[in-house]
Steps between C-alpha positions, in 0.01 A plus 500: 500500500667828398560769768297815475657844502435564868672178605800576272537852640496360853758236389736764370439753773801379705283299743580182326829416325423260216758250379729686275737238371812634651790262462784484748787259552577381853852375516785391727868431455746275688866611493842405626516794731418877532754674272313548174777710338777279629557130472157379608261369238139391460445122543122475450213711361133423565227716362128475469244698304204657678214690341292718731697354791400146418759241377422376150710186506770640273848491640867536419765302696863417447809400696822671393870405516668780694835375382639522851481324829177525697586584867395232753292749695293568172464131429350460851235754404419411137616135471666599164856357495785579260476150359123527441529830321809404293401467137166685544441792251682820540306809566596653161333191339175554695482877503296548189247227610462675838450838332257357254292351779510818703414726198408847609322384825572623844739281703400421854761386753557484868793732587504596128817703531693172547342316206502804278885549568573139399268493194642824367864410572451170315325670215784745463753220492290328227479817288133585573355831622409511872135495615401845620467552879135606456409167359551329836241478785647418838269290721733550800447876483119448465500272804705737714263777410184303582643337815753732649718344768388143416712228344492532119691205371330269248460233766354751751247627238402146411420442866307824532285416203470124589681389183632145529881460494484124485638499133807701618782272623776729364507840347407432136440780248185358348344391828579834652352677198174298541479586872572861429215511249258401777665759743473771227130436451438535877718813516291654218170433679469118526216288381272804477690615191455161342128591484586812315468749785714817470759633742251753641262227588778294657617790718149588602441137600822500704376804686144369545385453863189300550288667765398290801127474562387642829207353695181699495431676830136393465431157334260505201145390581398150365353516145264210572189508719458295821247280324743431210777410738267265692391340181860458379614341834217253476611409149854465599409271805311283250787445263792528735400250774501583870880486560514872442830473307389708201639839427163659568474339840843636596401848370179501709690401804758768445221759433321395820814573696500857368 
């Protein structure tokens, strides 16, 4: 049934945010360390496509040979050993495939400065242009803004939003990207947004306080007459037996006590 003009104007008034087809790429990297411009390299990239904050099932994933030893402390976190990564593709061989998957979409990462630094350093070494800073959305900054003073790690946010971590034995780029997509949805308004409700509705809902009903100083008078109540009690006695276990019997007892 087509919408009429009045319903369309209400839909577009800002009260409701219809699905807009916005494509974003939620991604994560694993590395040999923290020095993006030095000797450290990316060892894994995991990225998933989301449209209107919902994963589509499309993903990009690759392990990469860093061409160097992976420190034992890093192996303890990621499980990616030097032996496992040896012979895997080099970043320069996967760079175009990654950029093709990303396209012109916004890139969403947790502590995006870290991932951006490594991606752009690797792109520069491979002869590609860097991804502009404005193309990155940082969920860590969003979380710290929404929950100041609270833990804002990916694990902490998963616990806050009741997102299961059972699939996460080690830090893996694709697994972390999938978890981050769920966290990002909740940071942007949660399941309400999946129904197409806009940011203004989400914010209003968050501020909403349900008033508590107060007892009336003077109870309302019964709407039934004494004769009707007597007739009803006789009927209930007839169908409910004489054990006085029915709801109405309990109600009458309570009413009699005042």
